[in-house]
C-alpha positions as CSV (number, residue, x, y, z in Angstrom):
1,M,-20.3,-36.1,-41.9
2,E,-17.8,-38.7,-43.4
3,Q,-18.1,-42.0,-41.6
4,P,-17.5,-46.1,-42.5
5,Y,-20.7,-47.2,-44.5
6,R,-22.3,-50.8,-44.2
7,I,-21.9,-52.1,-47.4
8,S,-25.0,-54.9,-49.0
9,G,-23.3,-57.9,-49.7
10,V,-25.9,-58.4,-52.2
11,N,-23.1,-57.0,-54.3
12,S,-20.1,-56.4,-53.0
13,C,-18.9,-55.9,-56.8
14,F,-20.4,-52.1,-55.8
15,A,-20.4,-50.2,-52.7
16,Y,-22.7,-49.1,-52.5
17,P,-23.9,-47.3,-48.7
18,I,-26.2,-48.4,-47.1
19,L,-27.5,-46.1,-44.4
20,D,-29.9,-46.2,-41.7
21,T,-33.4,-44.0,-41.7
22,A,-31.2,-41.5,-39.2
23,D,-28.1,-41.0,-41.1
24,L,-30.2,-40.7,-45.0
25,E,-32.1,-37.7,-43.9
26,E,-29.7,-36.1,-41.3
27,T,-27.5,-36.4,-44.8
28,F,-29.9,-35.5,-47.1
29,L,-30.8,-32.4,-45.1
30,E,-27.2,-31.5,-44.2
31,L,-26.7,-31.5,-48.4
32,A,-29.9,-30.1,-48.8
33,E,-28.5,-26.7,-46.9
34,Q,-25.5,-26.9,-48.7
35,W,-27.5,-26.3,-51.6
36,R,-29.2,-23.5,-51.3
37,R,-26.1,-22.4,-49.9
38,D,-24.5,-22.8,-53.2
39,T,-27.2,-22.3,-55.1
40,G,-29.7,-19.2,-53.4
41,M,-29.5,-16.6,-56.1
42,K,-28.5,-18.8,-59.0
43,S,-32.1,-18.7,-60.9
44,I,-30.7,-20.9,-64.0
45,V,-32.1,-24.5,-62.8
46,S,-29.5,-26.4,-64.8
47,K,-26.6,-24.9,-62.4
48,M,-28.0,-25.6,-59.9
49,S,-29.4,-29.0,-60.4
50,M,-25.3,-29.4,-61.1
51,H,-24.4,-28.3,-57.4
52,P,-22.1,-31.5,-55.7
53,A,-24.8,-31.2,-52.8
54,Y,-27.6,-31.9,-55.5
55,Q,-25.3,-33.9,-57.9
56,R,-25.0,-36.5,-54.1
57,I,-28.2,-36.5,-53.2
58,I,-29.6,-37.7,-56.5
59,G,-27.6,-40.8,-55.5
60,M,-28.9,-41.3,-53.1
61,G,-31.8,-43.2,-55.1
62,Q,-35.4,-43.9,-53.7
63,P,-34.4,-43.8,-50.5
64,V,-34.9,-39.7,-50.9
65,I,-37.5,-40.0,-52.8
66,P,-40.1,-39.2,-48.8
67,L,-37.6,-36.6,-47.6
68,I,-38.3,-34.8,-51.2
69,L,-41.3,-34.3,-51.1
70,R,-41.3,-34.2,-47.5
71,D,-39.3,-30.7,-48.7
72,L,-41.5,-30.0,-51.3
73,E,-44.7,-29.7,-50.0
74,K,-42.9,-27.3,-47.1
75,D,-41.8,-25.2,-49.4
76,P,-41.4,-25.9,-53.1
77,D,-38.1,-26.0,-54.4
78,H,-36.4,-26.9,-57.1
79,W,-36.6,-30.9,-56.7
80,F,-37.7,-31.8,-60.2
81,W,-34.8,-32.5,-62.0
82,A,-33.8,-35.0,-58.6
83,L,-37.3,-36.5,-58.7
84,Q,-37.3,-37.5,-62.3
85,A,-33.2,-38.9,-62.7
86,I,-34.7,-40.9,-59.5
87,T,-37.5,-42.4,-60.5
88,G,-37.7,-41.4,-64.6
89,A,-41.5,-40.1,-64.4
90,N,-42.1,-36.8,-65.8
91,P,-46.1,-35.7,-63.5
92,V,-45.5,-31.7,-64.3
93,K,-48.3,-31.1,-67.3
94,S,-47.1,-28.9,-70.1
95,E,-49.3,-25.7,-69.0
96,Q,-48.3,-26.3,-65.3
97,R,-44.0,-25.8,-66.1
98,G,-42.6,-22.7,-65.2
99,F,-45.0,-22.3,-62.3
100,L,-43.3,-23.6,-59.1
101,K,-46.0,-24.0,-56.5
102,E,-48.6,-26.2,-59.5
103,M,-45.1,-28.4,-60.5
104,A,-44.4,-29.0,-56.2
105,Q,-48.5,-30.4,-56.1
106,A,-48.2,-32.3,-59.6
107,W,-45.4,-34.3,-57.8
108,L,-46.5,-35.0,-54.2
109,Q,-49.2,-35.8,-56.5
110,W,-47.4,-38.2,-57.9
111,G,-45.7,-39.4,-55.3
112,K,-49.0,-40.4,-53.0
113,E,-50.1,-42.3,-56.3
114,N,-47.1,-44.3,-56.0
115,G,-47.4,-45.3,-52.1
116,Y,-44.7,-42.8,-50.7
117,R,-45.2,-40.8,-47.4
118,W,-44.0,-38.4,-46.0
């Protein structure tokens, strides 16, 4: 998984990796699997969300949103913290909180309304 990355010349003060689409998806899937494997029995969302793999996914930023939405559509999971951290949005209504499928639907609808394709 560790490999040399191309670095943006736009702002060379910050050396963020630029991943190709295939590399982005591969990295996301590996991190998501690690996160699920390591947190499968945890029920405290804050502990799940602070896992290093989950935090790395958040660090991947906007380009990973379609991958999270696709994963959320396939199998609703606790991606809400990551989505909110990356987008600054929170489309989940107070009456939907705690209901995984309803929360997932709110985010999927938000994704469609904001032009994301997955």
